[in-house]
C-alpha positions as CSV (number, residue, x, y, z in Angstrom):
1,M,23.5,-0.6,2.3
2,R,21.2,0.0,5.0
3,G,19.9,3.4,3.5
4,H,19.8,1.6,0.0
5,C,17.4,-1.3,1.3
6,E,15.4,1.5,3.5
7,K,14.7,3.3,0.1
8,R,14.1,0.5,-2.1
9,G,11.6,-0.7,0.7
10,N,9.8,2.8,1.0
11,L,10.0,3.0,-2.8
12,W,7.8,-0.1,-3.0
13,T,5.1,0.8,-0.3
14,V,5.0,4.2,-2.4
15,R,4.3,2.4,-5.6
16,Y,1.7,0.1,-4.0
17,R,0.0,3.0,-2.5
18,D,0.2,4.7,-6.0
19,T,-1.4,1.8,-7.7
20,L,-3.9,1.2,-4.7
21,H,-4.9,5.1,-5.1
22,A,-5.3,4.5,-9.0
23,A,-7.6,1.9,-8.4
24,G,-9.6,4.1,-5.9
25,C,-8.2,2.2,-3.0
26,H,-6.0,3.3,0.2
27,L,-3.1,2.1,1.7
28,V,-3.6,2.1,5.9
29,L,-0.7,0.5,7.8
30,A,-1.1,-0.6,11.3
31,S,1.1,-1.6,14.1
32,V,4.2,0.4,12.6
33,G,7.0,0.3,14.9
34,D,9.6,3.1,15.5
35,N,12.1,1.9,13.1
36,V,9.8,1.6,10.2
37,M,8.4,5.1,11.3
38,G,11.3,6.4,11.2
39,Q,12.3,5.0,7.8
40,L,8.8,6.3,6.4
41,T,9.7,9.7,7.8
42,R,13.6,9.8,6.2
43,T,12.3,8.9,3.1
44,G,9.4,11.1,2.4
45,A,7.1,7.9,2.4
46,L,4.7,9.1,5.6
47,E,3.8,12.1,3.5
48,T,2.7,10.1,0.4
49,I,1.2,7.5,2.1
50,G,-0.5,10.3,4.7
51,P,0.3,10.2,8.1
52,A,-3.3,9.5,9.0
53,N,-2.9,6.2,7.1
54,V,0.1,5.0,9.2
55,L,-0.6,4.0,12.7
56,P,1.9,3.3,15.1
57,V,2.5,0.3,17.3
58,E,0.8,0.5,20.6
59,A,1.1,-1.2,23.8
60,T,-2.3,-3.3,23.8
61,L,-2.5,-6.0,21.4
62,G,-5.5,-4.8,18.7
63,T,-5.6,-1.6,19.1
64,S,-3.5,-0.2,16.1
65,L,-5.4,-2.5,14.2
66,R,-8.8,-1.5,15.4
67,A,-7.7,2.2,14.5
68,A,-6.6,1.3,11.3
69,V,-10.0,-0.7,10.5
70,S,-11.5,2.6,11.4
71,R,-9.5,4.8,9.2
72,A,-10.3,2.2,6.6
73,R,-14.0,2.7,7.0
74,E,-13.5,6.7,7.1
75,L,-11.8,6.7,3.9
76,Q,-14.7,4.4,2.4
77,G,-17.1,6.7,3.5
78,A,-15.1,9.7,2.2
79,D,-15.0,8.0,-1.7
80,T,-18.9,7.8,-1.5
81,D,-19.5,11.2,-1.1
């Protein structure tokens, strides 16, 4: 059951990423814990989303979120080039 839920959850994430991508948007995940990162890796979702768009949890509160905002701005700038 665990593997089934894992795949379904990551399938939803990949579909959401695809929907955003079709609209010219990006998916950036912040504060991703080890378990979720492992799931994303095992199911191939990490490669689909893009490793640079999945930021791991950090010890200092807000660090991952600030990095995600920076990545989003970077992606936004790439879209206007």
